[in-house]
N, C-alpha and C positions, 0 to 999 in steps of 0.2 A: 852455276849460273854465270853469265858474263857480267863482269863487274869492274869498276874502276880501281886503279892502283893509287894508294897514298904512299908518299915517301918523303924523306928529309931533303928539302931543297938545298941544304948546305953540302950535299954530296959526301958526307962522312961515310967511310967504308963500314963503320960499325952501326950505321943507322938502319933501323928496321923498316921494311915495306909491308903494307897491309892491303889485302884484297877485301873490298866491301862485299858483304853477303846480303845485308838488308838494313833498312832504316828503322830504328827503334822508336825514335821520338824527334819532334821538330817544333821549334818555336822561333820567334824573331831573332835572327842572327846566330842561332845555335842549332846543331843537329847532333843526335846520338846515333851511332852506327854500330852494327855488329860486323866485325871484320875478322879475317884470318891472317895470322902472322905467317908470311910466306917462308920464313926461315924455320920456325918451330912447328908450323901447321896447327897451332893452337888458336882457338877462338878468343877474341878480345873485344872489349868495348872501346870505341874511339869517340870521344866527345870533341866536336869542332866548334870553334868560335870564329865566325867569319867577319871580316871588315866589309861593311856595306853602308847603305844610306841610313839604316836604322841602328848603326853601331853606337854604343855608349861606353865611355871609359870606365864607368862603374862595373859594367859587365866584364871587362878585361881584368879589373882589380879582383873581382870575385873568382874569375876563372884561374888566375895565377894563384890565389890563396887556396883554392881547392887542390891544385896540383901540389903546392908546397905542403899542405896538410896531409894529403894521402901519402906523399913520399915519406913522411915522418911516422906514419901509423903502421902498426903490425899487429893485426888482430884477425883471427880466423873468420869472423863474421862481418868483416869490412873488406870491400874490393881492394886489391893490392895495386899500388902504383907501378906502372911498367915503363912509361916514356912520356916525354913532353917535348914537342918541337914546333917550329914555325913552318907554316905553309906559305909558299910563294910561287904559285903557278898562274898561268893565264886565266884559269877558271876559278881559282880559289886562293884567297889571301887571308891569313889569320893564324890561329894556333890550334894545335891538336893535343889532347890529353888521352893517353892510352892506359887502360886498367884491365884487370882480370875480369873475365866474363863469368857470371853466376847464372846457371841454367835453372830457371824456376819462374813462378808467377808471383806477381805482387799481390798484396792483400786486396788492393782495389780490384784486380782482375778476378780474384776469387769471389768478392762480393757481387760483382756484376754478373758472374756466372750463377749466382743464386746460392752460394755456399753460406751456411750459418755456422756460428761458432758457439760452443758451449762455454759455460763459466770456467770449467776446468781447462779447456784449451786456451782461453783468453788469459788465464792466470799463468799458464806455462809460457805463453808468448811474452807476457809482461815481465816475467823473471828473466827470460833470455835477453830481452832488450834492455832491461835495467843493468844487466851484467855488462853489456856493450857501453852503456852510458857511464857506468862506474869507471871503465877504462878511459873513455874520452875525457870525462870531467876530471879524472885524476892525472891527466897530462900536465906538464909544466911548459907553457901556460895551458890552462884548461881549454878544451875544444868544445864549442857549442854548435850543435848541428843546425838548429834554428828552423828546420823544415821537416820535422817528423810527421808523417802522414801515411795512410795506407799504400799509396803508390810508391813510396820510398822504402817499403819493407818487403823483402822477397822471401817467399817460402820455397826452399830448394826441393823439398819432397812433399808431395801431396798426401802421403799416407799419414794417418792420425797417430801412428805409434812411433814413427821416426821422422821428425821434422827438424829442419835446420833453418834458422832465421838469419837474414842478412839486412843490415842497414846500409842503404845505398844513397847516391846522389848527394854529394857534399858540396854542391854548387852554392849553397847559402851559408856555408860554414863560417864561423867566426871564432877567433881566439880572444881570451880576455886581454891579452897583450895588445891585440889590434884595437880593441875597444879603448884601452887606456891611451892609445896613441893619438886619438882624436876622433874624426868623423868615421861613421860606418854607414852602410847602406841598409835601409830597412827592408827586409825580405821575409818571406814566409807565405803561408797559405791561409786565407780567411777561413775561420771556423776552427783551425788548429793552432792559431797564434794566440799566445797569452796577451793580456792587456798591455803589459809593460813593453812588449816587443813593438807595439804600435808607436810607443813613445821613444823609439830608438835606443832600447835597452834590452840586453839579453844576458842572462845568467844561467847557471846549471839548472835551476828550478824552472826556467822557461822551457827546456826540453821535457821536463816532467809533465808540464801542462799539455804540451803537444802529444806526448805519449798517452796521457789519460784521455784526451779527446779522441785519439785514434782507437783506443780500446772501447770507448763508448760507441764509436761507429760500428765496431765489430759486434757488440752485444745488442745493438738496436737495429742495425742495418740501415741507419739513417745518417746523413751528413750532419755534423754538429750544428752547422748554421741553420739547418732546417728543423731543429728541435726547439721547443719553447725555452725562453730564458727569463730569469727573474733575478734582478740585482746583478746582472752579468754572469749568473751561474747557469750552466747547462742543466735543464730539467729533463733528465733521462730516466728517473726512477720509475715512472708509471709505464714506460715503454719496455724496459728491460726486466726480465724475471731473474733477479740476482739475490744472493744471500745478503742479509743486512750488513755483515762485516765488509764484504767486497763492495757493496754500494757506498758505504762510508769511506772506504779507501779511494774509490774513484772520485768522490766529492772532494776529498782532501787533495788529490792530485790536480784537480781542475779548479781549485780555489782561485777566484780572480785576484784576490789580494795576495801579493807576493809574500808579505809578512806572515800570512796564515797558511801558506802552502807548504808542502813537504820541501825541505831545503836541499836535499841531496838524493842521488840515486841509491846510495847505500842505505839511507834512512827509509826511503820508499820501499826498498826490498825487504828490510827488516820488518816494517809495518805490514807488508803483504804476507810475510811468512808467520807473523805473530798477530793475527787479527784481533786477539783479545785486547790489545792495546787501544783499539779504536772502536770498541763496541759501545755500550751504553755510557752516557755521561756520568761522571762521578761527582756527587754533591758532597762537598766537604762541610763538616759540622763546624760552625763558628765557635770561638771561645765563649765561655760564660760571660754574659753581660754585653757581648758585642752585637751590634745591629747590622753588621756587614755579612753578606752571604756570598760565598764563592761557589760557582758551578763550573766544573772543568771537564773537558773531554780531550780527545786526541789532538785536536787542532784549534781549540779555542778555550779561552778563560773568561767567564762572565763574572763581573763583580757588581753586586747590587748594594748600593749604599743609601742610607736614609737621607732625606733632604736636610739641608742646613736650616737652622733657625727653629722657631716654635710653630708647629702645625696647630690646626684647630683642635685636634684630639688632645694634644699636649696641654693646651691652654685650659680646656675643660677639666682635664685630670688635675691640673694645678689648683684650679678653683675649688674642685670637689675635695681635694686633700686639705686645703685651708679650712673649708667648712667642717669637714669631718673632725680634724684635730681641734678646732675651736669648740665644737660641741663636746668633745671628750674633756677638755679642760674645764668647761663650765659644769658638765655633769659630775665629774670627779670632785670638783670643789663643793658641790651641793651635797652629794650623797656620801662622800667619804669623810671629808673634813668638817663640814658644817652639821655636825650631829650633837645632840645633848650629851651623849655618853663618850664623846671623843672620836678618835679615828675608827672608822668602820672597816676592819680588815677584810671582811667578806666581799664587800664591794670593790676594794682595792685589788684583790686577786681576780675577781670577775672581770675587771677592766683591762687586764694585761693583753688578752688576744686582740681587743679593739685597738690598743696602742700599737701592737705589732702591725696591724693593717695600715694604720695611719702613717707609721714610720716608713713602711714599704712603699706607699704612694709617694712620699717625699723623695 
């Protein structure tokens, strides 16, 4: 097809030129193109950031961060950085990022085509993506994707026996070093963003929430924002036909409270591979005489403590204990000691169980 040529305006003899094949995506100030490298004849993806009336400096900051991040990454399931240059032509002014092209369909495209995913397929996909996150979060500084969702996960082969997954679109990426440096831009997609990300905070566990919400979309066929919520938790259990262990794992991944969510991709992978760790809650037996009850499961610890002070039941018990022991004293005094023949040993032995009950109440 006849198409335009993109090149480096600086005239560097080593600069690559690209022939546009088709437009893949477009939004305000940004375009994603499928292009051909005219020197290698390989297909590549070119992301363009254009200067225009709707240009924002935050967009340039994220665009440059995406390029810097991809340049430092080397993982088979992440598009590889190829080039970054400035555009300065009469028709286009801005920047271009070039990366390797992955031929495949996104999970979002598969869902729109009516494809359903079994629990086994979703588990396999979860493991593959967790391996990618282990790599990203293990970088120094850690790399947080911040926008994991079905449209940013590509399936390179549609066959169910041989599937390769790719995590793409690092346009929202953040490193923990960038966070520590000051301000960041709140980005992400509603329904897949964890609560802390709305508050200008992103940590490795934030990507776990987004991944969990993505997997919920696959097993329900419904956008997380369209599912019921209770206490900010996605209520997917009634819609999805899943095993109890996998249901519990997804709840753990999408726990709204950051303190109660799985903390790392490595921990999430281990919990997924060893579901017995998150099955039924474990009720711990309290020590003898303790009134405190501990109930613990994979992601929560419930401590039940009796109220402070004297309750009505305790007061009644105290009054009854006083009356019981007062009666015993009076009864023993009359029947045991106040007899014509001296101490009545039979009644003394007979009273021992009653004294035991009285002492126990005290």
